[in-house]
C-alpha positions as CSV (number, residue, x, y, z in Angstrom):
1,M,-14.2,18.2,19.3
2,P,-15.6,16.5,16.1
3,A,-15.4,12.5,16.1
4,A,-12.5,11.5,14.3
5,P,-13.3,10.0,10.8
6,V,-13.7,6.1,10.8
7,I,-11.3,4.1,8.5
8,P,-13.2,1.4,6.5
9,I,-11.7,-2.0,7.3
10,L,-11.7,-3.6,3.7
11,P,-13.1,-7.1,2.7
12,N,-9.8,-8.7,3.4
13,G,-8.8,-7.3,6.6
14,I,-6.6,-4.4,5.6
15,P,-7.5,-0.8,7.0
16,A,-8.2,1.3,3.8
17,L,-6.2,4.0,5.1
18,G,-2.6,3.7,6.0
19,L,0.9,5.9,6.5
20,G,3.6,4.9,4.0
21,T,7.2,5.4,5.0
22,F,9.2,5.2,2.3
23,P,11.7,7.2,2.3
24,L,11.7,7.5,5.8
25,R,14.5,6.5,7.9
26,G,16.0,6.9,11.7
27,D,14.2,9.2,14.0
28,D,12.4,10.8,11.3
29,A,10.3,7.5,10.5
30,T,9.7,6.7,13.9
31,R,8.4,10.2,14.6
32,A,6.0,10.0,11.0
33,V,4.8,6.6,12.7
34,A,4.1,7.7,15.9
35,M,2.0,10.8,14.8
36,A,-0.2,8.5,12.6
37,L,-0.8,6.4,15.4
38,E,-1.7,9.2,17.7
39,I,-4.3,10.6,15.1
40,G,-5.9,7.4,14.5
41,L,-4.1,5.9,11.4
42,R,-3.9,2.0,12.3
43,H,-2.5,0.7,9.1
44,I,1.4,1.2,8.9
45,D,3.5,0.2,5.6
46,T,7.1,-0.8,5.4
47,A,9.8,-2.7,3.8
48,Q,13.2,-4.6,3.7
49,M,14.0,-1.9,1.1
50,Y,13.4,1.0,3.3
51,A,15.6,0.0,6.0
52,N,13.2,1.4,8.5
53,E,11.2,-1.5,9.9
54,A,13.4,-1.1,13.4
55,D,12.2,2.4,13.1
56,V,8.5,1.7,13.0
57,A,9.0,-1.1,15.9
58,K,10.2,1.8,17.9
59,A,6.8,4.0,17.6
60,L,4.8,0.7,17.6
61,R,6.3,-0.1,21.0
62,A,6.6,3.7,22.2
63,S,2.6,4.2,21.3
64,G,1.4,2.1,23.8
65,I,-1.5,0.7,21.4
66,P,-2.1,-3.1,21.5
67,R,0.0,-4.5,18.6
68,E,-2.9,-6.4,17.5
69,Q,-4.9,-3.3,16.9
70,V,-2.2,-1.8,14.3
71,Y,-1.8,-3.2,11.1
72,V,1.6,-3.6,9.7
73,V,2.8,-4.4,6.3
74,T,6.4,-5.0,5.1
75,K,8.1,-6.3,1.7
76,V,10.5,-8.7,0.8
77,D,13.4,-7.0,-1.3
78,P,14.2,-8.3,-4.5
79,S,17.4,-9.1,-3.9
80,N,16.2,-11.1,-1.4
81,L,14.0,-13.5,-3.2
82,S,16.2,-16.3,-4.1
83,Q,15.8,-19.6,-2.0
84,S,19.1,-18.9,-0.4
85,R,18.1,-15.4,1.1
86,F,14.2,-15.1,1.4
87,A,13.9,-17.2,4.9
88,A,16.6,-15.4,6.5
89,S,15.6,-11.7,5.3
90,V,12.0,-12.4,6.3
91,A,13.6,-13.7,9.6
92,R,15.1,-10.4,10.0
93,S,12.3,-8.3,9.3
94,V,10.4,-10.4,12.1
95,E,13.0,-9.7,14.3
96,D,13.1,-5.9,13.7
97,L,10.1,-5.2,13.6
98,G,9.3,-7.1,17.1
99,G,6.9,-10.4,15.6
100,P,5.3,-11.3,12.7
101,P,3.9,-8.8,10.1
102,D,0.2,-8.6,9.5
103,L,1.3,-8.9,5.8
104,L,3.7,-9.8,3.8
105,L,4.7,-9.2,0.4
106,I,6.7,-9.7,-2.5
107,H,8.0,-6.3,-3.0
108,W,8.5,-6.7,-7.1
109,P,8.3,-9.5,-9.4
110,P,11.4,-11.4,-9.6
111,P,13.8,-10.2,-11.8
112,D,15.7,-13.1,-12.4
113,E,14.2,-15.8,-10.0
114,D,11.0,-18.3,-11.2
115,L,7.7,-16.5,-10.7
116,D,6.7,-19.7,-8.9
117,A,9.0,-20.7,-7.1
118,V,9.0,-17.1,-5.2
119,V,5.7,-17.6,-4.1
120,G,5.8,-20.7,-3.1
121,R,8.7,-19.6,-0.6
122,L,6.3,-16.7,0.3
123,V,3.4,-19.0,1.1
124,E,5.6,-21.2,3.0
125,E,6.9,-18.2,5.2
126,K,3.2,-17.8,6.0
127,N,2.8,-21.6,6.9
128,K,6.0,-21.3,9.1
129,G,3.8,-18.5,11.1
130,M,6.1,-15.7,9.6
131,A,3.6,-13.5,8.9
132,R,-0.3,-13.4,9.1
133,A,-1.3,-12.9,5.5
134,I,0.5,-12.7,2.4
135,G,0.2,-10.8,-0.8
136,V,2.1,-9.3,-3.9
137,S,3.6,-5.3,-5.2
138,N,3.6,-4.5,-8.3
139,F,2.1,-7.7,-9.7
140,T,0.4,-7.0,-13.0
141,P,-3.1,-9.1,-14.0
142,A,-1.5,-11.6,-15.6
143,M,1.2,-12.4,-12.5
144,M,-1.9,-11.8,-10.2
145,R,-3.4,-14.6,-11.5
146,R,-0.7,-16.9,-11.5
147,A,0.3,-15.9,-7.9
148,Q,-3.0,-16.4,-6.7
149,T,-2.8,-19.8,-8.9
150,V,0.7,-21.1,-7.3
151,A,-0.6,-19.6,-3.7
152,Q,-3.8,-21.6,-3.9
153,G,-5.7,-18.3,-2.9
154,A,-3.7,-17.4,-0.1
155,I,-2.7,-13.9,-2.3
156,I,-5.2,-10.9,-0.1
157,A,-3.2,-8.0,-1.6
158,N,-1.4,-6.8,-4.5
159,Q,0.3,-2.7,-3.6
160,V,0.8,-0.9,-6.9
161,E,1.1,2.6,-8.1
162,F,-2.4,4.0,-8.4
163,H,-3.5,7.3,-8.9
164,P,-6.1,9.4,-11.2
165,L,-2.8,9.5,-13.7
166,L,-2.4,6.3,-14.3
167,D,-4.9,3.8,-15.8
168,Q,-5.3,1.0,-13.5
169,R,-8.3,-0.1,-14.2
170,E,-7.2,-3.9,-15.8
171,V,-5.2,-4.4,-12.5
172,L,-8.2,-3.2,-10.3
173,K,-10.3,-5.6,-12.5
174,E,-8.3,-8.5,-12.1
175,A,-8.0,-8.4,-8.4
176,R,-11.5,-8.1,-7.6
177,D,-12.2,-11.2,-9.8
178,L,-9.0,-13.1,-7.7
179,G,-10.4,-11.6,-4.3
180,I,-7.1,-9.4,-4.1
181,T,-7.3,-6.0,-2.5
182,L,-5.2,-3.4,-3.8
183,T,-3.5,-1.1,-2.4
184,A,-2.1,2.2,-3.7
185,Y,1.4,4.0,-3.3
186,C,2.3,7.1,-4.7
187,P,-1.2,7.9,-4.7
188,L,-1.2,11.6,-5.1
189,A,1.2,10.9,-7.9
190,R,3.8,12.6,-6.0
191,G,2.0,15.8,-6.0
192,K,1.2,15.8,-9.9
193,A,-2.2,14.6,-9.7
194,L,-2.6,17.6,-7.4
195,Q,-2.0,20.2,-10.3
196,A,-4.4,18.6,-12.4
197,E,-6.9,21.0,-13.8
198,L,-10.1,18.9,-13.2
199,I,-8.7,17.8,-9.8
200,R,-8.1,21.4,-8.9
201,A,-11.9,22.5,-9.8
202,M,-13.1,19.1,-8.2
203,A,-11.3,20.6,-5.0
204,S,-13.3,24.0,-5.4
205,A,-16.2,22.8,-5.9
206,Y,-15.9,20.2,-2.8
207,G,-14.7,22.9,-1.1
208,R,-11.4,20.3,0.1
209,P,-8.4,19.9,-0.7
210,A,-7.4,18.4,-4.0
211,S,-5.3,15.7,-1.9
212,E,-8.8,15.0,-0.3
213,I,-10.4,14.7,-4.0
214,V,-7.8,12.1,-5.1
215,L,-7.5,9.7,-1.9
216,R,-11.4,9.9,-1.7
217,W,-11.4,8.4,-5.5
218,I,-9.0,6.1,-4.7
219,L,-11.1,4.7,-1.5
220,Q,-14.4,4.7,-3.0
221,Q,-13.4,2.3,-5.5
222,G,-12.5,-0.3,-2.5
223,V,-8.3,0.5,-2.9
224,A,-6.7,1.3,0.0
225,A,-4.3,4.1,0.3
226,I,-0.9,4.6,1.9
227,P,0.1,8.0,1.2
228,M,3.6,9.3,3.1
229,T,3.9,12.5,5.5
230,T,5.8,13.6,8.1
231,K,3.4,17.1,8.8
232,R,0.6,16.3,11.2
233,G,-2.2,18.6,9.2
234,N,-1.3,16.4,6.2
235,A,-2.4,13.1,8.0
236,L,-5.3,14.8,9.5
237,S,-6.4,16.2,6.0
238,N,-6.0,12.6,4.7
239,L,-8.1,11.3,7.4
240,N,-11.1,13.4,6.2
241,A,-11.1,11.5,2.8
242,T,-12.9,9.1,4.8
243,G,-15.7,11.3,5.6
244,F,-17.2,12.6,2.4
245,E,-18.4,10.7,-1.1
246,L,-17.8,11.9,-4.8
247,S,-20.5,11.7,-7.3
248,G,-20.9,9.3,-9.9
249,H,-19.9,11.6,-12.6
250,D,-17.2,12.9,-11.1
251,M,-15.7,9.6,-10.2
252,T,-15.8,8.6,-14.1
253,A,-14.5,12.1,-14.9
254,L,-11.7,11.5,-12.8
255,S,-11.3,7.9,-13.9
256,S,-10.7,9.4,-17.6
257,L,-7.5,11.0,-17.0
258,G,-5.7,8.2,-16.4
259,T,-3.2,6.9,-18.9
260,R,-1.0,3.9,-19.3
261,G,1.7,6.8,-19.5
262,G,1.0,7.9,-16.2
263,R,3.6,5.5,-14.4
264,L,6.1,7.4,-12.1
265,V,7.8,4.2,-10.9
266,S,9.1,1.8,-13.5
267,P,12.5,-0.1,-12.6
268,S,14.8,-1.5,-15.3
269,W,13.8,-5.0,-14.6
270,M,10.3,-4.3,-15.4
271,N,10.6,-2.7,-18.8
272,G,8.3,-4.9,-21.1
273,R,6.6,-6.3,-18.5
274,W,3.7,-4.1,-17.6
275,D,0.9,-5.3,-20.0
């Protein structure tokens, strides 16, 4: 049997490929995480909003894999960003996860809280030992700059919607300038990217599934990806995206597909705030 592909570790210590767990709960979440760990994934993403942190922890404990070998990410829910709720919500997450996460994120820019104050609360939790590292999610370039300033360089990640159908070049450029690693959620655009004619043609040319072409495009830019799947075959295919390279021409061609209108996830409080 061929050796399993080696998953690169990105500069901020984030494994380049992981498992997203939304919208899984209960036994579905536990089984998916157990499967991912069994095949060699070591990056698991959860969130307060997903209501599955305890389910993720159950799979981690049952796996027998030393906790320090698994990179666990969780995120503070928008409803918990206030001074009165932030610390208590993080304490609950730490309890449910069985210990501090490797990376604690602000899940969304605050709808009605001061951004500087919220980032300050995040830094405070790190300083208390409630997370090994901190970051943000769904932050625009300007928001990233501000957060990194307030955190005095402590922000290591921004988790964003990232796939070939959405133009995120400015976010990626700013992240690189700030020393922040991007993580791609919805990396396959909920399956829409797999239907693009160019991607299907590349899949045929490379002799690989369209999903591997899309994931490779993401990974080759130094962006981590956390596709969700409950199917072992799909998870193994995702791993294969670490084992080949796209040509420079094909990378450029895929990048040309993205538009600002390709966004799939945009809650009401982000209206008018993306640019």
